Each structure stands twice: as structure tokens, then as C-alpha cells.
N, C-alpha and C positions, 0 to 999 in steps of 0.2 A: 344298195349293194349289201348291206349287212343283214341278210336274212337269217344267218345263223352265227354262232359264236366264232367259228373259224374264219369267216369272212371279216368279222369285226377285228379279230386279232391281226389279220393280214393288213387291213386298212391302218390300224394303229401302228404296226411295224413300219409301213410306208411313211407315215407322218413323222415318226421318230427318226427314221433314216434321213429324211429331208432336213429335219431340225438339226441333227448332228452334223450334217454336211455344211451348214451355214452358221452354226453357233460359234461365236468367239466370246472372249471374256468381256469385251466392250460393247457387245450387241445385246440389248434387252429382248426378252421374249415378246413383248408387245410389238416391237418393230418387226420381228420375224412374222408374227401373226398377221400384221397389217400389210406388210409389203412383200414378203417372200412367199408365204403359203398360197396366196391367190395365183401366183405365177405357175404353181404346180397343181392348180385346180383343187386346192384345199381351202374350204370356207368353213371355219369353225370359230366358236366364241372362245374367249379366254378361259371361261369355266370348263368348257369341253376339253380344252388343251390341258388344263391342270389335271383333269381326270385321266386323260390319255397318258400324260407324262408320268403319273403315279402307278399306272397299271403294270402288273407283272405278266408278261406274255409267256405262256408255256411253250416249251419246245415240243415239236411233233415227235412222238415216240413211235417210230416205225418198227421197233422190235417186238411190239405186242403180238403181231401175227406169228412170230417165231415160237411163241408159247404153245400154239395149237398144231404146229407141224412136228412130225416125228423125226 
């Protein structure tokens, strides 16, 4: 799916949304990776998860086109 950076950011945002919906203080990340993510068809390693967890996802700036209109 991730043929360009925007699709990669969408995938990362989906993974982070799933993580935030199931994360509690007593549930470790490894349990989420092993048991919860496969239910949502997310199959990633712990290293990939740490990279995704630390990524800063930019917001889409739709106002750029307004610079060129009069």
C-alpha cells in the first residue's frame, strides 16, 4: 500500500488509532502487537512499531491552494 509517503502516513495513523483505542496502563505494547493488531490485519514487528510510534505525522495543509487563487 505504501507507494508514496502520504499512504505511509495514513497507514501509520490507522495503526496509532488502533493502538490508542486499546492501550491502558496495565497492557504492555508487546501484548497489543501480538494479540490485538492481527485482529485488525496489522502484522508488524516490535521494531517497526517503535518507528511508527515515534513518527511525527504532518497534517494535510489544504490552504496551500489558496495562495495561488486571487
